[in-house]
C-alpha positions as CSV (number, residue, x, y, z in Angstrom):
1,X,-24.0,-11.2,11.8
2,X,-20.9,-9.4,13.9
3,X,-17.3,-9.8,11.9
4,X,-15.0,-10.4,15.3
5,X,-11.5,-8.9,14.4
6,X,-8.4,-10.0,15.8
7,X,-5.9,-7.0,15.7
8,X,-2.0,-7.5,15.4
9,X,-0.1,-4.6,16.3
10,X,-3.3,-2.5,17.7
11,X,-1.1,-0.5,20.2
12,X,0.7,0.7,17.5
13,X,0.0,4.0,15.8
14,X,-1.6,2.2,12.5
15,X,-3.1,-0.4,14.9
16,X,-4.8,2.4,17.2
17,X,-6.0,3.9,14.0
18,X,-7.5,0.9,12.8
19,X,-9.0,-0.4,16.6
20,X,-10.6,3.1,16.6
21,X,-12.4,2.1,13.1
22,X,-13.4,-1.1,14.2
23,X,-14.7,-0.2,17.6
24,X,-16.9,2.5,15.7
25,X,-17.8,0.6,12.3
26,X,-21.3,-1.2,12.8
27,X,-20.9,-5.0,12.1
28,X,-17.3,-5.3,13.1
29,X,-16.1,-6.1,16.9
30,X,-12.7,-6.3,18.3
31,X,-12.2,-9.6,19.6
32,X,-8.6,-9.9,20.6
33,X,-5.7,-6.9,20.2
34,X,-2.1,-8.9,19.9
35,X,1.1,-7.2,20.4
36,X,4.9,-7.9,20.3
37,X,4.4,-10.9,23.1
38,X,1.6,-12.7,22.0
39,X,0.8,-16.0,20.7
40,X,-0.5,-16.0,17.9
41,X,-3.0,-18.7,18.4
42,X,-5.0,-15.9,20.0
43,X,-6.3,-14.9,16.7
44,X,-8.1,-18.4,16.6
45,X,-12.0,-17.8,16.8
46,X,-11.8,-14.3,14.8
47,X,-13.4,-14.2,11.6
48,X,-11.0,-11.7,10.1
49,X,-7.2,-10.9,11.3
50,X,-6.1,-7.6,10.6
51,X,-2.1,-7.2,10.3
52,X,-0.7,-3.7,11.7
53,X,2.8,-5.1,13.0
54,X,6.1,-4.8,11.6
55,X,7.4,-6.0,8.6
56,X,9.9,-8.5,10.6
57,X,6.8,-10.3,12.1
58,X,4.2,-9.5,9.4
59,X,5.0,-13.0,7.4
60,X,4.1,-15.1,10.6
61,X,1.1,-13.4,11.0
62,X,0.1,-14.0,7.3
63,X,1.0,-17.8,7.6
64,X,-0.6,-17.9,11.1
65,X,-3.6,-16.6,9.8
66,X,-3.8,-18.6,6.6
67,X,-3.2,-21.7,9.0
68,X,-6.3,-21.2,10.7
69,X,-8.3,-20.7,7.6
70,X,-8.9,-16.9,8.8
71,X,-8.9,-14.1,6.2
72,X,-6.2,-11.4,6.8
73,X,-6.1,-7.8,5.7
74,X,-2.3,-6.4,6.0
75,X,-1.7,-3.0,6.7
76,X,2.1,-3.4,7.3
77,X,4.7,-2.3,5.3
78,X,7.3,-3.8,3.6
79,X,5.3,-6.1,1.2
80,X,6.9,-6.4,-2.2
81,X,5.7,-8.3,-5.0
82,X,8.4,-11.1,-4.4
83,X,7.4,-11.4,-1.0
84,X,3.7,-11.5,-1.5
85,X,4.7,-14.5,-3.9
86,X,6.1,-16.2,-1.2
87,X,2.4,-16.4,0.6
88,X,0.3,-16.8,-2.3
89,X,0.3,-20.5,-2.8
90,X,-0.6,-20.7,0.7
91,X,-3.5,-18.7,0.7
92,X,-4.6,-20.4,-2.6
93,X,-4.3,-23.7,-1.2
94,X,-6.2,-22.8,2.1
95,X,-8.9,-21.4,-0.1
96,X,-8.9,-18.1,2.0
97,X,-8.4,-14.5,1.1
98,X,-5.2,-12.6,2.3
99,X,-5.6,-8.5,1.2
100,X,-2.5,-6.3,1.1
101,X,-3.2,-2.5,1.5
102,X,-0.1,-0.4,0.9
103,X,-2.1,2.6,2.0
104,X,-5.4,3.2,3.3
105,X,-5.3,6.8,1.8
106,X,-7.8,7.4,-1.0
107,X,-5.9,10.5,-1.8
108,X,-2.6,8.0,-2.0
109,X,-4.3,5.3,-4.1
110,X,-5.5,7.8,-6.3
111,X,-2.2,9.4,-6.9
112,X,-0.7,5.9,-7.6
113,X,-3.0,5.4,-10.1
114,X,-2.4,8.7,-11.8
115,X,1.2,7.8,-12.3
116,X,0.4,4.6,-13.7
117,X,-1.9,6.3,-16.0
118,X,0.8,8.3,-17.0
119,X,3.8,6.0,-17.1
120,X,3.6,4.8,-20.6
121,X,3.8,8.3,-22.2
122,X,6.9,9.4,-20.3
123,X,10.6,7.6,-20.8
124,X,11.7,8.5,-17.2
125,X,9.9,8.1,-13.7
126,X,11.6,8.3,-10.5
127,X,9.9,8.4,-7.1
128,X,10.7,10.5,-3.9
129,X,9.2,9.7,-0.5
130,X,9.3,11.0,3.1
131,X,8.0,9.3,6.5
132,X,9.1,10.6,9.8
133,X,12.3,9.5,11.5
134,X,10.7,6.5,13.2
135,X,9.4,4.5,10.5
136,X,11.5,1.5,10.0
137,X,11.3,0.5,6.3
138,X,12.4,1.9,3.3
139,X,11.2,2.1,1.0
140,X,7.7,2.5,2.0
141,X,5.0,0.0,0.8
142,X,3.0,2.8,-1.1
143,X,6.6,3.9,-3.3
144,X,7.0,0.0,-3.7
145,X,3.6,-0.8,-5.0
146,X,3.4,2.4,-7.1
147,X,7.2,1.6,-8.7
148,X,5.5,-1.5,-9.4
149,X,2.5,-0.4,-11.1
150,X,4.1,2.4,-12.8
151,X,6.6,-0.8,-14.8
152,X,3.2,-3.1,-15.3
153,X,2.1,-0.2,-17.4
154,X,4.8,0.5,-19.4
155,X,6.3,-2.0,-22.5
156,X,9.8,-1.1,-21.7
157,X,11.5,-0.4,-17.9
158,X,11.8,3.3,-17.0
159,X,15.1,5.2,-18.3
160,X,17.2,5.3,-15.3
161,X,20.8,5.8,-16.2
162,X,23.7,5.4,-13.7
163,X,21.7,3.5,-12.0
164,X,24.3,1.6,-10.7
165,X,25.3,4.6,-8.1
166,X,24.0,4.4,-4.7
167,X,22.8,7.8,-4.9
168,X,20.7,7.1,-7.7
169,X,18.4,5.4,-5.1
170,X,16.8,1.8,-4.9
171,X,15.5,0.7,-8.1
172,X,12.1,-1.0,-7.6
173,X,10.8,-2.4,-11.0
174,X,13.1,-0.3,-13.1
175,X,12.0,2.5,-11.2
176,X,14.5,4.6,-9.0
177,X,13.2,5.3,-5.2
178,X,14.5,7.9,-2.9
179,X,13.4,7.5,0.8
180,X,13.9,10.5,3.0
181,X,13.2,9.5,7.0
182,X,13.0,12.7,9.0
183,X,11.3,14.6,12.0
184,X,8.4,17.3,10.9
185,X,7.0,15.0,8.2
186,X,4.0,12.3,8.3
187,X,4.1,10.9,4.8
188,X,4.4,12.2,1.2
189,X,5.3,11.0,-1.8
190,X,6.3,12.6,-5.3
191,X,6.0,10.5,-8.5
192,X,8.1,12.6,-11.0
193,X,7.4,11.2,-14.8
194,X,9.9,13.4,-17.2
195,X,9.8,13.5,-20.9
196,X,11.5,15.6,-23.7
197,X,11.0,19.4,-22.5
198,X,8.6,18.6,-20.1
199,X,7.6,16.6,-16.2
200,X,5.0,15.9,-14.5
201,X,4.8,15.6,-10.8
202,X,2.1,13.9,-9.0
203,X,2.7,14.6,-5.1
204,X,0.4,13.2,-2.1
205,X,0.7,14.4,1.4
206,X,-1.1,12.6,4.6
207,X,-1.3,15.8,7.4
208,X,-3.6,13.6,9.8
209,X,-3.7,9.8,9.3
210,X,-6.5,9.3,11.4
211,X,-8.8,11.3,9.3
212,X,-7.1,10.1,6.1
213,X,-6.6,6.4,6.8
214,X,-10.4,5.9,8.5
215,X,-12.8,6.0,4.9
216,X,-10.0,3.4,3.2
217,X,-9.9,1.2,6.3
218,X,-14.0,1.0,6.1
219,X,-13.5,0.3,2.9
220,X,-10.8,-2.6,3.1
221,X,-12.5,-4.3,6.2
222,X,-15.7,-4.6,4.5
223,X,-13.7,-6.1,1.3
224,X,-11.3,-8.4,3.0
225,X,-14.1,-10.3,4.8
226,X,-15.4,-11.8,1.4
227,X,-12.0,-11.6,-0.4
228,X,-10.6,-14.9,-2.0
229,X,-7.3,-15.5,-2.9
230,X,-4.6,-12.6,-2.8
231,X,-6.0,-8.9,-3.5
232,X,-3.0,-6.1,-3.6
233,X,-3.9,-2.7,-3.4
234,X,-7.3,-0.7,-2.1
235,X,-8.1,0.1,-5.4
236,X,-9.8,-3.5,-5.8
237,X,-12.6,-2.3,-3.5
238,X,-13.6,1.0,-5.4
239,X,-14.3,2.2,-8.9
240,X,-11.4,5.0,-9.3
241,X,-12.8,6.1,-12.6
242,X,-9.1,5.5,-14.2
243,X,-8.0,3.3,-16.8
244,X,-4.8,2.2,-16.9
245,X,-2.5,1.5,-20.0
246,X,-1.9,-2.1,-20.6
247,X,1.5,-3.2,-20.9
248,X,3.0,-3.8,-24.2
249,X,0.4,-0.8,-26.2
250,X,3.0,1.4,-27.8
251,X,4.0,4.4,-25.6
252,X,2.8,7.6,-27.2
253,X,4.5,10.7,-27.1
254,X,2.8,13.5,-24.9
255,X,0.7,16.0,-26.7
256,X,-11.9,18.3,-3.4
257,X,-8.9,16.2,-1.6
258,X,-10.1,13.7,1.3
259,X,-10.1,15.2,4.9
260,X,-6.7,14.7,6.4
261,X,-4.5,14.6,3.1
262,X,-3.5,17.2,0.3
263,X,-2.7,16.4,-3.3
264,X,-1.3,18.2,-5.8
265,X,-0.5,18.2,-10.0
266,X,2.2,20.1,-11.1
267,X,3.5,20.1,-14.6
268,X,6.2,22.2,-16.1
């Protein structure tokens, strides 16, 4: 059986990458490509909606897919936990699935998981993320997801002194996030965790989006077809092999990259 995909935002950067993966993937076909001026009812008849649109219209895409009873895979940035909570009752009532993937890069998913695993052992955590100057939303969906998982892994909020000052970044789940938008960069995130006398920095760079995202897109497509309810994060469809500490556990004192991306761990 072939899964018919309605791709929203198929003419954008991410949409073009997703479209290329779908067209080459056995068992999937692009049934419709929707742009900014398309009627969302054009999604009707698809087996899966993939949203690679913009933060401004993504909510309507998800709602339309749910109303049509079609599972939806969301790659659009800008979906915080609070925003996802707005559509969760609709998804559950419809009995369909909505999968939100902040980043399709396996290296990025691994970097976020490592940051969450380390979070209970350091009182301070901050995130610095950089994207090209054409990215319209800040902070990135990846940074929001990383901050939320860092906070969820801890028993207490991270230490963030002087957070009321604008130069200290935007707090996401108590974690300061600093966004850079500049030419000459594709996507980069640093999660910096600090404690007395030391720091741990987890760095992920995307250097070739098509190569970096394709493996994760294939995994997400397969998982989204059968998903029920709201699923957040590509890690739900792969075994990363990292146990994230549960919130509430006492925090303790601290005693081959995928193609198209680079990762680095530094400790000082």
